C-alpha positions as CSV (number, residue, x, y, z in Angstrom):
1,M,-10.3,-12.1,2.6
2,E,-9.3,-8.7,1.2
3,L,-9.1,-5.7,3.5
4,N,-8.8,-2.0,2.7
5,I,-6.8,0.5,4.8
6,L,-7.5,4.3,4.6
7,T,-4.8,6.6,6.0
8,G,-4.8,10.3,6.5
9,G,-3.2,11.5,3.2
10,P,-4.8,14.2,1.1
11,V,-8.2,13.1,-0.2
12,E,-7.5,14.7,-3.8
13,F,-5.2,11.7,-4.4
14,L,-7.9,9.0,-3.7
15,P,-9.4,7.1,-6.6
16,P,-12.7,8.9,-7.5
17,D,-14.8,5.8,-6.7
18,I,-13.5,5.3,-3.2
19,L,-16.7,6.0,-1.3
20,K,-18.7,3.6,-3.5
21,K,-16.0,0.9,-3.0
22,A,-16.1,1.7,0.8
23,K,-19.8,0.9,1.0
24,A,-19.3,-2.7,0.0
25,D,-15.8,-3.6,1.2
26,T,-14.1,-4.1,4.6
27,W,-12.3,-1.1,5.9
28,I,-9.8,-0.1,8.5
29,G,-9.2,3.5,9.3
30,V,-5.7,4.9,10.2
31,D,-5.7,8.2,12.1
32,H,-7.4,10.9,10.0
33,G,-8.4,8.2,7.5
34,A,-10.7,7.0,10.2
35,V,-12.2,10.4,10.6
36,Y,-12.9,10.4,6.8
37,L,-14.6,7.2,6.8
38,A,-16.9,8.1,9.8
39,Q,-17.8,11.5,8.1
40,H,-19.0,9.4,5.3
41,G,-21.1,6.9,7.4
42,I,-18.7,4.0,6.9
43,R,-18.2,1.6,9.9
44,P,-14.6,0.3,9.8
45,L,-13.6,-3.1,11.3
46,F,-11.1,-1.1,13.5
47,S,-9.7,2.4,13.7
48,I,-6.1,2.9,14.9
49,G,-3.9,5.9,15.5
50,D,-2.8,8.5,17.9
51,F,-5.6,10.8,16.6
52,D,-3.3,13.8,17.6
53,S,-4.6,15.9,14.7
54,A,-8.1,15.2,15.2
55,T,-10.5,17.5,17.0
56,P,-12.5,16.2,20.1
57,K,-15.5,16.2,17.8
58,E,-13.8,14.1,15.2
59,Q,-12.5,11.7,17.8
60,A,-16.0,11.3,19.1
61,L,-17.2,10.5,15.6
62,V,-14.5,7.9,15.2
63,R,-15.4,6.2,18.4
64,K,-19.1,6.1,17.4
65,F,-18.5,4.6,13.9
66,S,-15.6,2.1,14.7
67,H,-16.5,-1.5,15.7
68,K,-13.1,-1.4,17.5
69,L,-10.8,1.4,18.4
70,I,-7.1,1.2,19.1
71,T,-5.4,4.1,20.4
72,A,-1.7,4.6,19.9
73,I,0.6,7.0,21.7
74,P,2.3,9.5,19.5
75,E,5.8,8.6,20.6
76,K,6.4,5.1,19.2
77,D,8.8,3.1,17.1
78,Q,6.2,2.0,14.4
79,T,3.9,4.2,12.3
80,D,0.2,4.1,12.6
81,T,0.1,2.3,9.2
82,E,2.7,-0.4,10.4
83,L,0.5,-0.9,13.5
84,A,-2.7,-1.3,11.3
85,L,-0.9,-3.9,8.9
86,L,0.2,-5.9,12.1
87,E,-3.4,-5.9,13.4
88,C,-4.7,-7.0,10.0
89,E,-2.3,-9.9,9.9
90,L,-2.7,-11.0,13.5
91,T,-6.5,-10.7,13.6
92,Y,-7.7,-11.5,10.1
93,S,-4.7,-13.0,8.2
94,P,-6.1,-11.5,4.9
95,E,-5.0,-12.5,1.2
96,R,-4.6,-9.0,0.2
97,I,-4.4,-5.4,1.8
98,N,-5.2,-2.4,-0.3
99,I,-3.9,0.9,1.2
100,Y,-5.4,4.2,0.2
101,G,-4.4,7.7,1.3
102,A,-0.8,6.9,1.8
103,T,0.5,9.0,-1.1
104,G,0.5,12.8,-1.6
105,G,1.3,15.3,1.2
106,R,4.4,14.7,3.5
107,L,7.1,12.8,1.7
108,D,8.3,11.3,5.0
109,H,4.9,9.8,5.7
110,F,4.8,8.3,2.3
111,L,8.3,6.8,2.3
112,A,7.6,5.5,5.9
113,N,4.6,3.6,4.4
114,L,6.4,2.5,1.3
115,L,9.4,1.0,3.1
116,S,7.2,-0.6,5.9
117,V,7.4,-3.8,3.9
118,L,11.2,-3.9,4.7
119,N,10.4,-4.1,8.5
120,I,11.4,-7.4,9.9
121,D,7.9,-7.9,11.3
122,F,6.4,-8.0,7.7
123,P,7.9,-11.1,5.9
124,K,4.2,-12.5,5.4
125,L,2.8,-9.1,4.5
126,V,5.2,-8.2,1.6
127,E,3.3,-9.6,-1.2
128,K,-0.1,-8.9,0.3
129,V,0.3,-5.2,0.4
130,C,-0.9,-2.8,-2.5
131,F,-0.9,1.0,-2.5
132,I,-3.5,2.6,-4.6
133,D,-4.2,6.1,-5.7
134,R,-5.5,8.1,-8.7
135,Q,-2.5,7.4,-10.8
136,N,-0.6,4.5,-9.3
137,L,-0.9,0.9,-8.3
138,I,2.2,-0.2,-6.2
139,T,2.9,-3.8,-5.2
140,F,5.8,-5.7,-3.8
141,Y,7.6,-8.9,-4.4
142,L,9.9,-11.5,-2.8
143,P,12.3,-13.7,-5.0
144,G,10.6,-16.0,-7.5
145,E,8.8,-15.9,-10.8
146,H,5.9,-13.5,-11.1
147,E,3.0,-12.5,-13.4
148,L,1.7,-9.1,-13.5
149,R,-1.7,-8.2,-14.9
150,K,-2.2,-4.9,-16.5
151,A,-4.5,-2.6,-14.4
152,P,-7.1,-0.6,-16.3
153,E,-5.9,2.7,-17.5
154,M,-2.5,2.3,-16.4
155,K,0.3,2.8,-19.1
156,Y,3.6,2.8,-17.5
157,L,5.4,-0.1,-15.6
158,A,8.5,0.4,-13.2
159,F,10.6,-2.0,-11.4
160,I,12.3,-0.7,-8.3
161,P,14.6,-3.0,-6.2
162,L,14.2,-1.8,-2.6
163,T,17.3,-3.7,-1.6
164,A,20.3,-5.4,-3.3
165,V,18.7,-7.7,-5.9
166,T,20.3,-10.5,-7.9
167,G,18.9,-12.3,-11.1
168,L,16.4,-9.6,-12.1
169,T,15.0,-10.6,-15.4
170,L,12.2,-8.9,-17.5
171,S,11.3,-11.3,-20.1
172,D,8.4,-9.8,-22.0
173,E,8.1,-6.2,-21.3
174,K,8.7,-3.4,-23.7
175,Y,12.4,-3.0,-22.3
176,R,13.9,-6.3,-21.0
177,L,16.6,-7.0,-18.6
178,T,18.5,-10.4,-18.1
179,D,20.0,-11.5,-14.9
180,Q,20.5,-8.0,-13.6
181,K,22.3,-7.4,-10.2
182,T,21.9,-4.3,-8.1
183,A,23.9,-3.3,-5.1
184,G,21.1,-1.3,-3.5
185,P,17.9,0.6,-4.4
186,L,17.4,1.5,-8.1
187,A,14.6,2.6,-10.3
188,Y,13.9,1.0,-13.7
189,I,11.1,3.3,-14.9
190,S,8.9,4.0,-17.9
191,N,8.6,0.4,-19.1
192,E,5.4,-0.8,-20.5
193,F,3.2,-3.9,-21.0
194,L,3.3,-5.4,-24.5
195,G,0.0,-7.3,-23.7
196,S,-2.4,-7.8,-20.8
197,T,0.3,-9.5,-18.7
198,A,4.1,-9.3,-18.1
199,H,6.4,-11.6,-16.3
200,F,9.6,-11.1,-14.2
201,K,11.8,-13.0,-11.8
202,F,14.7,-12.5,-9.5
203,T,16.7,-14.7,-7.0
204,S,17.2,-12.5,-4.0
205,G,15.9,-9.0,-2.4
206,V,12.6,-7.2,-2.5
207,V,11.2,-5.5,-5.6
208,C,8.5,-2.9,-5.8
209,V,6.5,-2.8,-8.9
210,I,4.4,0.4,-9.9
211,Q,1.8,0.6,-12.5
212,S,1.1,4.3,-13.3
213,R,-0.5,6.7,-15.8
214,D,0.0,10.4,-16.6
């Protein structure tokens, strides 16, 4: 099962076909993302958030269109996106979770979303989560050997250890690494595929991979 989460980031960063995709797929609305879905006639499996920035009219619209509404208090330890991810895993246990609307706008919101995979509650979710916008596709990996497939129109490839990492090896990318060790977060950017696939491996830590285009 594949789920799609729409959060409340700026709509100009969304892929241009987002509404066509939304008609056919299974969606979850997070805070103002739930408002956006409802405004376009899309009924999410559930909507979640504190909705503190939504007007009474928008809140009523979300209630009308959501199959299930989960209201969170503004003062909480976890973000609305983290709460949505936990609900996805506990209720549906999907194979993949695409997150839209998490980039652009406030950097603190974006970083909180990006780093949510490091939360101790998320070991099963790390490799399921994928952030998508007009220019980027962001995925996350645990130790092991991995194959990447080149996404359409994406030119660049970045490997970003989010923690201390050992044994990072890029075997068939344009720029290669062998048994690299990092003491903390580090960005290896502007790499590229040489074909339709690329392979990498590492022995400890968490690595973020970004495919992107100008």
